N, C-alpha and C positions, 0 to 999 in steps of 0.2 A: 494389467492396469493401463488405462488410456494415458497417452502422453500429456494431455492437458491437466490431468489429475496430478501426475508427478510434478509438473511445472508449478501448479498451484501450491502444493505442499512444500516444495523447495522454496518458493517465494515467501511463504508464511514463515518458514524457519529463518531465512535470511532477514526478514523484517523484524522478527522477535529479537535477534541479536542487534540489529541496527537501532531499534528503539531503546534497547538497554544501554547502548553506548551513548545515544542522544540524551537519555535521562541523566547520565553522569555529566555530560557536557553542560546540560541545561542547569545543573545544580551548582555550577561554578561561575565562570566569568562571561559566558556567551548568552546573548539574547536569543529568543525564539527564532528570529529571522536569521541570525548568524548560524545557529545550530542547523537550521534548514539549509542554508547556503552551503554548508560543509559537505552535504551529501552530493550536491551537484558539482561543486568545485573540483573534486577529485575524480568523480566518475566520468565526466564529460570527455576529458582528453584520453582516458583509458579506452573508452568504447570507440572513439574515433580511430585510434591506433589499431584496435582489434578488427574493426570493419575494413579498414584499409588493407590490412594484411590478409584478411579472409578473401576479399575480392581479388587480391594480387596472386594468391597461391592456389585458388580453387577455380573451377569453371564458372563460378557465379559472376553475373554481370549486374550492373545497376538496372533495376526494373522500372517499368512505367509507373508513374505516380499520378493518381487522379487529382484534380484541383481541390476536391473535398478534403484531401489529406491535411492541408495547411490549417484551415480553421479548426478541424478536429484536434490536431496535434497541439496547436497553440492554446486552445481552450482547456485541453486535458492538462497541459503543463501548468497553466495559470491556476487552475483549481487545485492541482496537487500541491502547489506552493502554499496556498491558503489552508488546505487541509493539514499539511504537515506543521505549519505554524500553530494552528489550533491544538494539535496533538501535543506538541512540545510545550505549549503554554499550560496544558493540563499537568505536566510533570512538576510544575512549580506550585500546584495547588494541593491542599490537604485532601480534598475529596476526589482524588484521582480515579478511584474505582468506579464511582458514579458516572463520571464523565466518559470513561472508556465504554461503559454500557451503552450510552447514547451514541458514541462514535461507531459502535458496531451495528447501528441501524443502516450502515452503508450497504449491507447485503440487500435488504428489502427496498431501500431507496434506489439501488442500482437496477433492480428488477423493474421498478416503475419507470425510471428514466430511460432504461433500455427499450421499453415498450413505446414510450412517447417519442423518443428521438430517433431510434434505429428500427423500430418495428419488431424488436426481438420478442418472441413469445415464450412463455414458460408452460410446461406441462402442469395441469392442475395439481397432480400429486407432488411434483417438484416444488411448487409454490407452498404447498401445505408443510412439507418437511423443511423448507427454508424458514417458515414461521416457527416450527418446532425448535430449530436451531437457535432462533432468537430468544426463545424462552430459556434455553440452556445457557445462553450468554447472560441473561438477566440473573439467573441463579448463581453463575460464577462470579458476577461483579456485584458483590454486596456493598452497601454503603458503609462508610466508617462510622464508628460510634458517635451518635449525636448528629450525624449528617442527614439531611433530607434529600429527596430526589429532585425537587424543583429548586435549583440554585444556579449560580453563575457557571459552575463547572459543568453542570448538565447542559446548559445552553451552548457552551463552547464545544462540548462533546457532540451535541447534535449538529452544530455547524460543521464540525469535522466530518461527520458521517455524510452530510449533504455534499460537501466539497469532494470527498473521496468517491462518492457515487458518480458525480458529474465528471470527475477525472477519468474514472474507469470507462465510462461511455465515450468520452472524447478519444481515449486511447484505442478502444475497440473500433471506433469509426475510422481512426487513422490507419490502423494496421490493415483493415479491410479495403482501404483505398490504395494499397500497394499491390500491383499486379505481379505476384510471385507466389509460388507454392513452397518456397524455401523459408520455413518458420524461423530459423536462426537469422537469416538475412533480413527478413521483414522486421523482426523484433529489434535487431541491432541498428538498422537504419533509423527506425522510429526513435529509439532511445538516444542515438547520437544527436539527432536534430533537437529533440525535446530537452535533453540534459544541457546542451550547449545554450539553448535559448534561456533556460531557467538560470544557469550560472551567470549569464550576462545580465539578465533583467534584475535578478535579486542582488547581484553584485553592485549594479548601478544604484539600487535603492540604498544599500549599505553605505556607499560612498557619499550619497546625498544626505541621508538621515542618521546613520549610525557609523560614522567613519572609523571610530576606535575599534569596532567589532571585527573589522577585516584583519587588523594586525593581531588581535586576540585569537582569531580562527587560525591564522598562519602560525602563530606561536605554538599552538597546541596541535600541530600537524599530525603527530603520531596517533592521537585518538580520533581527530576529525577525519583523517584519511581512511581509518577503519570504517567510519560511517559511509564514506564514498564506496569502499569495496563491497560492503554488504548491501548497500543501496543498489549498486550496479547489478549484483547477482539477483536481488529481488525484483528489480524493475525489468530486467531482461526476461526473467521467467514469467512475470505478470503479462508482459506484452506478448510473449509467445503463446501463452495460454489464451489470451483474448483473441488471438488470430485463429484459434481452433474451436472455441466454445463461447456460448453466451456468457457475458460478463457476470451476471447474477449467479450462475452455477459456479463459475471460477471463484468468486468471492465467498460463496457458501462453503466450498471445500477449504478455502483459505482461512475459515474461522478456526481451523485446527491450531492457529496461532495462540488462541486462548489456552489450549491444553499445553502447548509448548511452554507458555509463560508460567503456568502453574507448576509444571514439571521442573522448570528451572528454579522456581522458588523452593520446592521441596528438596531437590538434589543439592543445590549450591548454598541455599540460605537456611536450610533445616526448618522450613515453615511447615506447619501441620495442615492437612487437608480435612475440611469439615464434611459431614454427611451431605450438607447442602451443595457443596462444591462437587462431591462425587456424583450426586444426582445430575447436576448441571453438565458435567463431563459426559455422563451416560447419554443424556438427551442430545448433546452436541455430537457425540460419536454416531448415534443413530441417524441424525440429520445429515452429517457429512457422508456417511456410507450410502444412504439412500439416494442423496443427490448425485453422488458419483455414479451409482448404477443407472439412474434415470438419464443422466447426461451422457452416458457412454452407449446408450441404445439408439 
């Protein structure tokens, strides 16, 4: 199995756990912005320490960074903040499943944005199986009883997908602007810069607009620090995968997150799986497997 595939699957697993913790946090005292800030607050200092130690004890040196790194990294960080706020906002709404369906348009939107911004091309067969995966997502994310598709949650979910797609393209542009073949180093340096910028920017926003949320975040440090840990694992793996493969292929494999989420529901919450969900998982599995094979050739 190719390294980028392993990284994408690991990132999806970490993201599943991180979103589960954020859902718990969003259900209590924290606002969407504060819940989002928690992931950057704890991960930024950790990744800085890790990268400092890595450069100190290995032959790795600071690589040359092209000027294009800065706008790509900053735009990726800004849109990731907006995407995460949208996603956490969905946790507070009844029709969460509908919104998540639209959030998962990130894969197809990433393919389009990657072509327009970076010139990334998809194999026609790969594009077809990404579309098949989206059909699988639609089957997995059924609307709650009485809920319609066209509603505020759907709009928030679609915005989340747009912002996540732009974020992925920004990060892929950033990692490609670092002149190094060391995947760990490239991902770590990008993450260190982005997470620090995000923590400072969103922290300033909270000071000015939601000052009480900072103390609430720090008060619940046990849970909020876990968000940072799994965010760090997920982001590092995403960045490393983006340095090795087209972002649309990476996100297509990352849709295994939906299967992880369903499995968590069955194993830990004793939820039943419907025939519709089994069909969706089947289509998604076919999509992920095929995209993996195409992207690895």
